[in-house]
PDB file as gemmi writes it, atoms N, CA and C in Angstrom:
CRYST1    1.000    1.000    1.000  90.00  90.00  90.00 P 1                      
ATOM      1  N   MET A   1     -18.353  10.451 -10.145  1.00  0.00           N  
ATOM      2  CA  MET A   1     -17.473  10.669  -9.011  1.00  0.00           C  
ATOM      3  C   MET A   1     -17.295  12.179  -8.829  1.00  0.00           C  
ATOM      4  N   PRO A   2     -17.535  12.697  -7.646  1.00  0.00           N  
ATOM      5  CA  PRO A   2     -17.338  14.129  -7.404  1.00  0.00           C  
ATOM      6  C   PRO A   2     -15.880  14.523  -7.628  1.00  0.00           C  
ATOM      7  N   PRO A   3     -15.626  15.771  -8.041  1.00  0.00           N  
ATOM      8  CA  PRO A   3     -14.251  16.212  -8.314  1.00  0.00           C  
ATOM      9  C   PRO A   3     -13.301  16.000  -7.137  1.00  0.00           C  
ATOM     10  N   GLU A   4     -13.774  16.217  -5.911  1.00  0.00           N  
ATOM     11  CA  GLU A   4     -12.908  16.037  -4.742  1.00  0.00           C  
ATOM     12  C   GLU A   4     -12.473  14.583  -4.604  1.00  0.00           C  
ATOM     13  N   ASP A   5     -13.413  13.641  -4.829  1.00  0.00           N  
ATOM     14  CA  ASP A   5     -13.071  12.219  -4.766  1.00  0.00           C  
ATOM     15  C   ASP A   5     -12.060  11.857  -5.840  1.00  0.00           C  
ATOM     16  N   SER A   6     -12.212  12.422  -7.020  1.00  0.00           N  
ATOM     17  CA  SER A   6     -11.285  12.175  -8.120  1.00  0.00           C  
ATOM     18  C   SER A   6      -9.895  12.676  -7.757  1.00  0.00           C  
ATOM     19  N   HIS A   7      -9.840  13.851  -7.155  1.00  0.00           N  
ATOM     20  CA  HIS A   7      -8.558  14.443  -6.753  1.00  0.00           C  
ATOM     21  C   HIS A   7      -7.866  13.574  -5.696  1.00  0.00           C  
ATOM     22  N   LEU A   8      -8.618  13.107  -4.701  1.00  0.00           N  
ATOM     23  CA  LEU A   8      -8.035  12.251  -3.668  1.00  0.00           C  
ATOM     24  C   LEU A   8      -7.582  10.919  -4.259  1.00  0.00           C  
ATOM     25  N   SER A   9      -8.326  10.419  -5.216  1.00  0.00           N  
ATOM     26  CA  SER A   9      -7.939   9.170  -5.875  1.00  0.00           C  
ATOM     27  C   SER A   9      -6.612   9.352  -6.610  1.00  0.00           C  
ATOM     28  N   GLU A  10      -6.471  10.478  -7.282  1.00  0.00           N  
ATOM     29  CA  GLU A  10      -5.230  10.775  -8.002  1.00  0.00           C  
ATOM     30  C   GLU A  10      -4.061  10.900  -7.023  1.00  0.00           C  
ATOM     31  N   ARG A  11      -4.288  11.568  -5.896  1.00  0.00           N  
ATOM     32  CA  ARG A  11      -3.241  11.717  -4.882  1.00  0.00           C  
ATOM     33  C   ARG A  11      -2.859  10.357  -4.295  1.00  0.00           C  
ATOM     34  N   SER A  12      -3.844   9.486  -4.115  1.00  0.00           N  
ATOM     35  CA  SER A  12      -3.576   8.142  -3.589  1.00  0.00           C  
ATOM     36  C   SER A  12      -2.728   7.334  -4.558  1.00  0.00           C  
ATOM     37  N   GLU A  13      -3.018   7.464  -5.850  1.00  0.00           N  
ATOM     38  CA  GLU A  13      -2.236   6.750  -6.868  1.00  0.00           C  
ATOM     39  C   GLU A  13      -0.778   7.222  -6.862  1.00  0.00           C  
ATOM     40  N   LYS A  14      -0.590   8.540  -6.771  1.00  0.00           N  
ATOM     41  CA  LYS A  14       0.777   9.082  -6.719  1.00  0.00           C  
ATOM     42  C   LYS A  14       1.489   8.610  -5.457  1.00  0.00           C  
ATOM     43  N   ALA A  15       0.776   8.623  -4.340  1.00  0.00           N  
ATOM     44  CA  ALA A  15       1.366   8.179  -3.079  1.00  0.00           C  
ATOM     45  C   ALA A  15       1.787   6.716  -3.152  1.00  0.00           C  
ATOM     46  N   ALA A  16       0.966   5.892  -3.781  1.00  0.00           N  
ATOM     47  CA  ALA A  16       1.298   4.465  -3.908  1.00  0.00           C  
ATOM     48  C   ALA A  16       2.600   4.277  -4.682  1.00  0.00           C  
ATOM     49  N   LYS A  17       2.798   5.072  -5.726  1.00  0.00           N  
ATOM     50  CA  LYS A  17       4.039   4.985  -6.505  1.00  0.00           C  
ATOM     51  C   LYS A  17       5.236   5.429  -5.657  1.00  0.00           C  
ATOM     52  N   ILE A  18       5.054   6.462  -4.860  1.00  0.00           N  
ATOM     53  CA  ILE A  18       6.129   6.952  -3.992  1.00  0.00           C  
ATOM     54  C   ILE A  18       6.448   5.925  -2.915  1.00  0.00           C  
ATOM     55  N   ILE A  19       5.410   5.367  -2.300  1.00  0.00           N  
ATOM     56  CA  ILE A  19       5.595   4.375  -1.237  1.00  0.00           C  
ATOM     57  C   ILE A  19       6.279   3.118  -1.766  1.00  0.00           C  
ATOM     58  N   ALA A  20       6.016   2.773  -3.012  1.00  0.00           N  
ATOM     59  CA  ALA A  20       6.646   1.594  -3.618  1.00  0.00           C  
ATOM     60  C   ALA A  20       8.150   1.793  -3.825  1.00  0.00           C  
ATOM     61  N   HIS A  21       8.585   3.048  -3.988  1.00  0.00           N  
ATOM     62  CA  HIS A  21      10.001   3.347  -4.246  1.00  0.00           C  
ATOM     63  C   HIS A  21      10.433   4.593  -3.466  1.00  0.00           C  
ATOM     64  N   PRO A  22      10.383   4.564  -2.142  1.00  0.00           N  
ATOM     65  CA  PRO A  22      10.688   5.767  -1.349  1.00  0.00           C  
ATOM     66  C   PRO A  22      12.128   6.249  -1.495  1.00  0.00           C  
ATOM     67  N   GLY A  23      13.028   5.381  -1.901  1.00  0.00           N  
ATOM     68  CA  GLY A  23      14.417   5.773  -2.081  1.00  0.00           C  
ATOM     69  C   GLY A  23      14.633   6.724  -3.237  1.00  0.00           C  
ATOM     70  N   ASN A  24      13.628   6.887  -4.103  1.00  0.00           N  
ATOM     71  CA  ASN A  24      13.733   7.797  -5.243  1.00  0.00           C  
ATOM     72  C   ASN A  24      13.231   9.204  -4.916  1.00  0.00           C  
ATOM     73  N   PHE A  25      12.808   9.419  -3.669  1.00  0.00           N  
ATOM     74  CA  PHE A  25      12.188  10.685  -3.288  1.00  0.00           C  
ATOM     75  C   PHE A  25      12.755  11.208  -1.978  1.00  0.00           C  
ATOM     76  N   LYS A  26      12.424  12.468  -1.692  1.00  0.00           N  
ATOM     77  CA  LYS A  26      12.783  13.082  -0.422  1.00  0.00           C  
ATOM     78  C   LYS A  26      11.710  14.115  -0.081  1.00  0.00           C  
ATOM     79  N   VAL A  27      11.668  14.512   1.198  1.00  0.00           N  
ATOM     80  CA  VAL A  27      10.662  15.454   1.681  1.00  0.00           C  
ATOM     81  C   VAL A  27      11.334  16.798   1.927  1.00  0.00           C  
ATOM     82  N   CYS A  28      10.757  17.857   1.368  1.00  0.00           N  
ATOM     83  CA  CYS A  28      11.272  19.207   1.591  1.00  0.00           C  
ATOM     84  C   CYS A  28      10.993  19.598   3.039  1.00  0.00           C  
ATOM     85  N   GLU A  29      12.009  20.054   3.742  1.00  0.00           N  
ATOM     86  CA  GLU A  29      11.832  20.469   5.129  1.00  0.00           C  
ATOM     87  C   GLU A  29      11.221  21.860   5.234  1.00  0.00           C  
ATOM     88  N   GLY A  30      11.105  22.564   4.109  1.00  0.00           N  
ATOM     89  CA  GLY A  30      10.498  23.884   4.110  1.00  0.00           C  
ATOM     90  C   GLY A  30       8.980  23.836   3.983  1.00  0.00           C  
ATOM     91  N   CYS A  31       8.488  22.964   3.095  1.00  0.00           N  
ATOM     92  CA  CYS A  31       7.047  22.945   2.824  1.00  0.00           C  
ATOM     93  C   CYS A  31       6.428  21.561   2.896  1.00  0.00           C  
ATOM     94  N   ASP A  32       7.203  20.537   3.207  1.00  0.00           N  
ATOM     95  CA  ASP A  32       6.743  19.149   3.322  1.00  0.00           C  
ATOM     96  C   ASP A  32       6.302  18.523   2.003  1.00  0.00           C  
ATOM     97  N   SER A  33       6.691  19.116   0.886  1.00  0.00           N  
ATOM     98  CA  SER A  33       6.413  18.517  -0.420  1.00  0.00           C  
ATOM     99  C   SER A  33       7.330  17.317  -0.625  1.00  0.00           C  
ATOM    100  N   ILE A  34       6.874  16.370  -1.409  1.00  0.00           N  
ATOM    101  CA  ILE A  34       7.714  15.240  -1.796  1.00  0.00           C  
ATOM    102  C   ILE A  34       8.245  15.532  -3.189  1.00  0.00           C  
ATOM    103  N   VAL A  35       9.557  15.446  -3.340  1.00  0.00           N  
ATOM    104  CA  VAL A  35      10.204  15.735  -4.616  1.00  0.00           C  
ATOM    105  C   VAL A  35      11.127  14.578  -4.989  1.00  0.00           C  
ATOM    106  N   ALA A  36      11.521  14.550  -6.250  1.00  0.00           N  
ATOM    107  CA  ALA A  36      12.456  13.528  -6.724  1.00  0.00           C  
ATOM    108  C   ALA A  36      13.807  13.699  -6.031  1.00  0.00           C  
ATOM    109  N   LYS A  37      14.490  12.612  -5.827  1.00  0.00           N  
ATOM    110  CA  LYS A  37      15.779  12.605  -5.137  1.00  0.00           C  
ATOM    111  C   LYS A  37      16.793  13.532  -5.816  1.00  0.00           C  
ATOM    112  N   ARG A  38      16.717  13.672  -7.136  1.00  0.00           N  
ATOM    113  CA  ARG A  38      17.696  14.454  -7.890  1.00  0.00           C  
ATOM    114  C   ARG A  38      17.519  15.966  -7.754  1.00  0.00           C  
ATOM    115  N   VAL A  39      16.388  16.421  -7.206  1.00  0.00           N  
ATOM    116  CA  VAL A  39      16.089  17.848  -7.087  1.00  0.00           C  
ATOM    117  C   VAL A  39      17.009  18.495  -6.045  1.00  0.00           C  
ATOM    118  N   ALA A  40      17.576  19.647  -6.397  1.00  0.00           N  
ATOM    119  CA  ALA A  40      18.451  20.369  -5.469  1.00  0.00           C  
ATOM    120  C   ALA A  40      17.702  21.485  -4.744  1.00  0.00           C  
ATOM    121  N   ILE A  41      16.723  22.066  -5.419  1.00  0.00           N  
ATOM    122  CA  ILE A  41      15.916  23.146  -4.846  1.00  0.00           C  
ATOM    123  C   ILE A  41      14.449  22.809  -5.040  1.00  0.00           C  
ATOM    124  N   CYS A  42      13.663  22.917  -3.979  1.00  0.00           N  
ATOM    125  CA  CYS A  42      12.244  22.588  -4.042  1.00  0.00           C  
ATOM    126  C   CYS A  42      11.534  23.510  -5.037  1.00  0.00           C  
ATOM    127  N   PRO A  43      10.802  22.952  -5.995  1.00  0.00           N  
ATOM    128  CA  PRO A  43      10.108  23.780  -6.978  1.00  0.00           C  
ATOM    129  C   PRO A  43       8.914  24.538  -6.375  1.00  0.00           C  
ATOM    130  N   ASN A  44       8.474  24.149  -5.200  1.00  0.00           N  
ATOM    131  CA  ASN A  44       7.313  24.797  -4.588  1.00  0.00           C  
ATOM    132  C   ASN A  44       7.684  25.956  -3.670  1.00  0.00           C  
ATOM    133  N   CYS A  45       8.772  25.824  -2.901  1.00  0.00           N  
ATOM    134  CA  CYS A  45       9.110  26.866  -1.929  1.00  0.00           C  
ATOM    135  C   CYS A  45      10.550  27.363  -2.040  1.00  0.00           C  
ATOM    136  N   SER A  46      11.312  26.806  -2.965  1.00  0.00           N  
ATOM    137  CA  SER A  46      12.732  27.142  -3.161  1.00  0.00           C  
ATOM    138  C   SER A  46      13.592  26.726  -1.977  1.00  0.00           C  
ATOM    139  N   GLY A  47      13.082  25.819  -1.155  1.00  0.00           N  
ATOM    140  CA  GLY A  47      13.868  25.288  -0.049  1.00  0.00           C  
ATOM    141  C   GLY A  47      14.986  24.395  -0.561  1.00  0.00           C  
ATOM    142  N   TYR A  48      15.992  24.216   0.266  1.00  0.00           N  
ATOM    143  CA  TYR A  48      17.129  23.387  -0.137  1.00  0.00           C  
ATOM    144  C   TYR A  48      17.523  22.368   0.925  1.00  0.00           C  
ATOM    145  N   ARG A  49      16.697  22.207   1.938  1.00  0.00           N  
ATOM    146  CA  ARG A  49      16.947  21.181   2.962  1.00  0.00           C  
ATOM    147  C   ARG A  49      15.884  20.103   2.820  1.00  0.00           C  
ATOM    148  N   PHE A  50      16.355  18.864   2.801  1.00  0.00           N  
ATOM    149  CA  PHE A  50      15.468  17.743   2.555  1.00  0.00           C  
ATOM    150  C   PHE A  50      15.726  16.613   3.538  1.00  0.00           C  
ATOM    151  N   ASP A  51      14.715  15.816   3.768  1.00  0.00           N  
ATOM    152  CA  ASP A  51      14.826  14.587   4.563  1.00  0.00           C  
ATOM    153  C   ASP A  51      14.640  13.440   3.588  1.00  0.00           C  
ATOM    154  N   ASP A  52      15.689  12.639   3.401  1.00  0.00           N  
ATOM    155  CA  ASP A  52      15.597  11.547   2.428  1.00  0.00           C  
ATOM    156  C   ASP A  52      15.452  10.175   3.081  1.00  0.00           C  
ATOM    157  N   GLU A  53      15.130  10.146   4.359  1.00  0.00           N  
ATOM    158  CA  GLU A  53      14.887   8.869   5.034  1.00  0.00           C  
ATOM    159  C   GLU A  53      13.627   8.234   4.463  1.00  0.00           C  
ATOM    160  N   SER A  54      13.719   6.982   4.079  1.00  0.00           N  
ATOM    161  CA  SER A  54      12.580   6.283   3.465  1.00  0.00           C  
ATOM    162  C   SER A  54      11.343   6.297   4.349  1.00  0.00           C  
ATOM    163  N   ALA A  55      11.536   6.135   5.655  1.00  0.00           N  
ATOM    164  CA  ALA A  55      10.389   6.127   6.574  1.00  0.00           C  
ATOM    165  C   ALA A  55       9.670   7.470   6.551  1.00  0.00           C  
ATOM    166  N   ARG A  56      10.410   8.557   6.473  1.00  0.00           N  
ATOM    167  CA  ARG A  56       9.810   9.900   6.428  1.00  0.00           C  
ATOM    168  C   ARG A  56       9.055  10.110   5.123  1.00  0.00           C  
ATOM    169  N   VAL A  57       9.623   9.633   4.017  1.00  0.00           N  
ATOM    170  CA  VAL A  57       8.972   9.760   2.712  1.00  0.00           C  
ATOM    171  C   VAL A  57       7.648   8.998   2.717  1.00  0.00           C  
ATOM    172  N   VAL A  58       7.655   7.784   3.236  1.00  0.00           N  
ATOM    173  CA  VAL A  58       6.428   6.970   3.297  1.00  0.00           C  
ATOM    174  C   VAL A  58       5.395   7.643   4.199  1.00  0.00           C  
ATOM    175  N   GLU A  59       5.828   8.138   5.339  1.00  0.00           N  
ATOM    176  CA  GLU A  59       4.921   8.813   6.272  1.00  0.00           C  
ATOM    177  C   GLU A  59       4.263  10.031   5.613  1.00  0.00           C  
ATOM    178  N   GLN A  60       5.058  10.837   4.917  1.00  0.00           N  
ATOM    179  CA  GLN A  60       4.529  12.042   4.283  1.00  0.00           C  
ATOM    180  C   GLN A  60       3.621  11.693   3.107  1.00  0.00           C  
ATOM    181  N   ALA A  61       3.970  10.689   2.332  1.00  0.00           N  
ATOM    182  CA  ALA A  61       3.121  10.269   1.204  1.00  0.00           C  
ATOM    183  C   ALA A  61       1.770   9.789   1.711  1.00  0.00           C  
ATOM    184  N   THR A  62       1.777   9.047   2.793  1.00  0.00           N  
ATOM    185  CA  THR A  62       0.534   8.557   3.386  1.00  0.00           C  
ATOM    186  C   THR A  62      -0.330   9.722   3.855  1.00  0.00           C  
ATOM    187  N   LEU A  63       0.287  10.694   4.502  1.00  0.00           N  
ATOM    188  CA  LEU A  63      -0.443  11.869   4.975  1.00  0.00           C  
ATOM    189  C   LEU A  63      -1.030  12.664   3.809  1.00  0.00           C  
ATOM    190  N   LEU A  64      -0.223  12.942   2.803  1.00  0.00           N  
ATOM    191  CA  LEU A  64      -0.692  13.748   1.678  1.00  0.00           C  
ATOM    192  C   LEU A  64      -1.793  13.054   0.889  1.00  0.00           C  
ATOM    193  N   ALA A  65      -1.761  11.735   0.837  1.00  0.00           N  
ATOM    194  CA  ALA A  65      -2.799  10.988   0.111  1.00  0.00           C  
ATOM    195  C   ALA A  65      -4.130  11.010   0.836  1.00  0.00           C  
ATOM    196  N   SER A  66      -4.101  11.298   2.129  1.00  0.00           N  
ATOM    197  CA  SER A  66      -5.324  11.222   2.928  1.00  0.00           C  
ATOM    198  C   SER A  66      -6.105  12.535   2.986  1.00  0.00           C  
ATOM    199  N   ARG A  67      -5.558  13.599   2.382  1.00  0.00           N  
ATOM    200  CA  ARG A  67      -6.254  14.885   2.453  1.00  0.00           C  
ATOM    201  C   ARG A  67      -6.103  15.648   1.142  1.00  0.00           C  
ATOM    202  N   ALA A  68      -6.959  16.616   0.965  1.00  0.00           N  
ATOM    203  CA  ALA A  68      -6.906  17.446  -0.235  1.00  0.00           C  
ATOM    204  C   ALA A  68      -5.665  18.332  -0.205  1.00  0.00           C  
ATOM    205  N   GLN A  69      -5.221  18.745  -1.377  1.00  0.00           N  
ATOM    206  CA  GLN A  69      -4.065  19.626  -1.490  1.00  0.00           C  
ATOM    207  C   GLN A  69      -4.378  20.958  -0.828  1.00  0.00           C  
ATOM    208  N   THR A  70      -3.434  21.458  -0.039  1.00  0.00           N  
ATOM    209  CA  THR A  70      -3.637  22.726   0.662  1.00  0.00           C  
ATOM    210  C   THR A  70      -2.582  23.768   0.304  1.00  0.00           C  
ATOM    211  N   THR A  71      -1.596  23.390  -0.471  1.00  0.00           N  
ATOM    212  CA  THR A  71      -0.537  24.331  -0.818  1.00  0.00           C  
ATOM    213  C   THR A  71      -0.620  24.722  -2.290  1.00  0.00           C  
ATOM    214  N   VAL A  72      -0.024  25.844  -2.608  1.00  0.00           N  
ATOM    215  CA  VAL A  72       0.080  26.298  -3.987  1.00  0.00           C  
ATOM    216  C   VAL A  72       1.366  25.713  -4.553  1.00  0.00           C  
ATOM    217  N   THR A  73       1.269  25.093  -5.712  1.00  0.00           N  
ATOM    218  CA  THR A  73       2.452  24.499  -6.338  1.00  0.00           C  
ATOM    219  C   THR A  73       2.933  25.377  -7.490  1.00  0.00           C  
ATOM    220  N   HIS A  74       4.085  25.048  -7.990  1.00  0.00           N  
ATOM    221  CA  HIS A  74       4.657  25.773  -9.135  1.00  0.00           C  
ATOM    222  C   HIS A  74       3.696  25.729 -10.320  1.00  0.00           C  
ATOM    223  N   GLU A  75       3.075  24.589 -10.556  1.00  0.00           N  
ATOM    224  CA  GLU A  75       2.130  24.431 -11.671  1.00  0.00           C  
ATOM    225  C   GLU A  75       0.915  25.336 -11.511  1.00  0.00           C  
ATOM    226  N   ASP A  76       0.493  25.569 -10.275  1.00  0.00           N  
ATOM    227  CA  ASP A  76      -0.655  26.446 -10.035  1.00  0.00           C  
ATOM    228  C   ASP A  76      -0.376  27.888 -10.447  1.00  0.00           C  
ATOM    229  N   LEU A  77       0.876  28.278 -10.448  1.00  0.00           N  
ATOM    230  CA  LEU A  77       1.248  29.669 -10.723  1.00  0.00           C  
ATOM    231  C   LEU A  77       1.499  29.929 -12.203  1.00  0.00           C  
ATOM    232  N   GLN A  78       1.472  28.900 -13.007  1.00  0.00           N  
ATOM    233  CA  GLN A  78       1.730  29.082 -14.450  1.00  0.00           C  
ATOM    234  C   GLN A  78       0.472  29.346 -15.210  1.00  0.00           C  
TER     235      GLN A  78                                                      
END                                                                             
């Protein structure tokens, strides 16, 4: 399996877990990352405004699972 296919497969698996329990997550309005509901500040952009509507979380998870990662995350900087 090419590395890109593996990466998309991993993103799809994460998205499926988020879609199964959207109430445990929220979408950062600064960078569109999906974070745990308990997070107060986005670890990727330091944003503090979130959309916790389940429909928005599902929509964003579906979108992110369909394409390769395009943003730099906190883990990328370590």
